[in-house]
N, C-alpha and C positions, 0 to 999 in steps of 0.2 A: 504493500500499500504506499501511497505517496505520503511524505511527512512534511507538512509546511514548516513545522518547527525546525527541522534539520536544514531545509532549504534556506530558511531565513537566517539561521545561525551561520551557515556557510557564506551567505551573502555578506553578512556583517564582517566575517573574517576576511573575505576578499576585499572589502572596502578598506579594511585596515592595512592589508598587505597583499598585493596581487602576486607577489613572488611565492606565496604559499602553494600555487599550483605547479611550480617548477619541479622537475624530477629531483628527488632527494630531500624536498622540504616538507614531506608529509609529517614527520615527527614534530616539527615546529608548529604546524597547523593543528595537529591533535592536541598539543600542549596548550595552544592558545584557546581552543574550544573548551578544554577542561578548566582552564584558569579564568575564562570569561563566560560563564553560563548565561543563558537567556534570563533576563530579569522579568519579574512579574509584570503583566500587562503588555507583553511582546505582541500578542495577537492584535490588540487595539492599534499599536504603533504600525504593525504590518498593514492593517486595513487602511490606516490613514495614509500611508505611503502609496498604496494602490490607488486610493481616491485622488491623491495629489497628482499622480501620473496621468490618470484618466482626464482630470481637469486640464492639465497642461496640454495633452494631445488634442482635446476637444477645442481649446483656445487656438492652437495652431491650425486645426482644420477650418475653424471659423474664419480666421485671418486669411488663410489661403483662398477660401471661397469668396470672401469679400474683395480680394485683390484680382479676381478673374475679370476678363474683359466682358462687360455687359453686352457688347455688340455681337457676341458670339454665344447666344443662349444654348446652342446645341453642343457646345464644346463640353467634353466629359470633364467633370470636376475632379481636380487632383485631391487626393487624400493622403495625409501623412501615414506612412506604413509603420506598424509595429515591427521591429526586427526580431520577431519571436524565434525564428529558426536558429540563428546563431546563439541566442540566449539559451534555448533548450538544449542545444548540443553542448554548450559549456556546462550546464547543470547536469546533463547526463554523464559526461566524463568526470565531473567532480564527484558525483555519487559513486561511480564505478571505482574511483581511486580511494574514496574515503569511507563510504558506508560499509558497515559490518553486516552485510546481507548476502544471502546466497544468490539472489537475482535482483535485478533493477528493472523497473517498469520503463518501457519506451513509449507509453501512451501519450504523454505530453509532447514528445518530439513528433510522433507520427501525426497527431492532430495539428501541430503547427504548420506542416506542409500540406495539409488538405485531405489527409486520409480519414475516412469515417470508419466506424466499427466493422462494417462489412469488408472494407478494403484490406484490412490487416489479415483477414483470413485467406486472401488470394495468394496462392503459392508463387513465389518469385525467386529466381536464382540471384546470386550475389551481383551479377552484372546488371540485371534489371533494377535491383534495389539501389545500387550505386548510382545509376543514371537518374532515378527518381529523386534520390536525396540531393545529388549535385545540382539538378535542375531547380529544385525547391530552394536551395541555398542561393544559387545564382539569381533567382527572381527576387529573393528577399533582400539582396544587396543592390538591386537596381536603383540608380540614382544616388548612390553613396560613393565615397572614395574607394570602396572595396568591390565595385561592380565588375572589375576585370580580374578579381582574385581567382575565381574558379577556372576561367580559361587559361590564365597564365600558369597555373599549377597542373591542372588535370587534362588539358586538351593538347593533343599533338597533331601533327600533319603528316600524311603519307602521300607519296606520289607513285601512282601506277604508270609504268611505261610499257607501251606495246611497240615492239621493234620488228620491222619487216626484215626477214633474213636475206632477201634478194637485193633490195635497194638501200637498206639501212634507215628507212624513214621511221621516225619515232613520234608516237602520239602519247601525250601525257595528260593525266587527270589527277588533280589534287583533292584530297579528302581529309576532313578533320576526324579524329578518333579520340575516345576516352579510354578505351581498353583494347587490348590485343588478344585475339583468340589463337592460342598456341596449340599445336598438335602435341598430345601426350603419349599416345600409343606408339610403341616402337622407337621412342626417343630415349637416349641414354640419360640426358640431363636437360636443364633449361636452356643451356647454350645450343644443344642440338635442335631444340624446339625453335629457337630464334633463327638458326640457320635454315631450317625447313621453311620458316615463314618467309624469308627473303630469297629463297631459291626460285629462279625464274620458271614459270610454267610454260611449256612448249605446246604450240598448236600446229600439228602436222597432220598429214594424211587427210582423213575426212574432216578433220577439225581446222583446216586452214582458214585463214581470215582474209578479207578483202583489204587491199592496200590501195589508197586513192591514186598514188603515183604509178604503181605497177599495173593497175587495172586498165589505165588508159593505154599502156603500151602492150601488155601481154593478154589482156582480157581473161585473166584467170586469177584465182586466189593464190596466196603465197603462205609459206611457213612463217610463223611469228613466234615470238617469245614475249611473255608478260611477267613483269616483276619490278 
């Protein structure tokens, strides 16, 4: 079960010293939590903080709406977004590191990026879950200084080259990727899997491809390699 008291206690600790989350600082954090127990009335203070944040965001939204151009009534109103997803991720990893529990609920995190109760029952492999999570984080950072964070870390680019064996003509296609699908069967180790991934695929015999240059001269398909 979720523990608002523990979450609030951790929040107070991180306000005091953000280095508590760094690797190796867990003993200092635990000592701080024991030396500084929650005082009576913490629930009321927590609720007051929540109300203050809500009032702040409501004022921001109101100001944004008042500043919009009245000559464009159909323009979609901008709303200040709560950056819930990064916050929930921080809370989740904090609890994983600090809570003395056998399992930690991910309900708040999954709710923060739009999953309902039925969605969490749908089976997904790690690649699908990773894409859903990264998409949700990327959307939550839109319009902030961190909006390019996810692409800069988790997105790569690959170039497929199709080469004609007869004339040497090369066609290229660039694609973005977040994960690589490596062959495992019959591979000695991960290096062999990477070598297999980048080994050119040959198109010969019945699998020959058309080449724009050769087709004009020879009127027939040619052997190609792709990689």
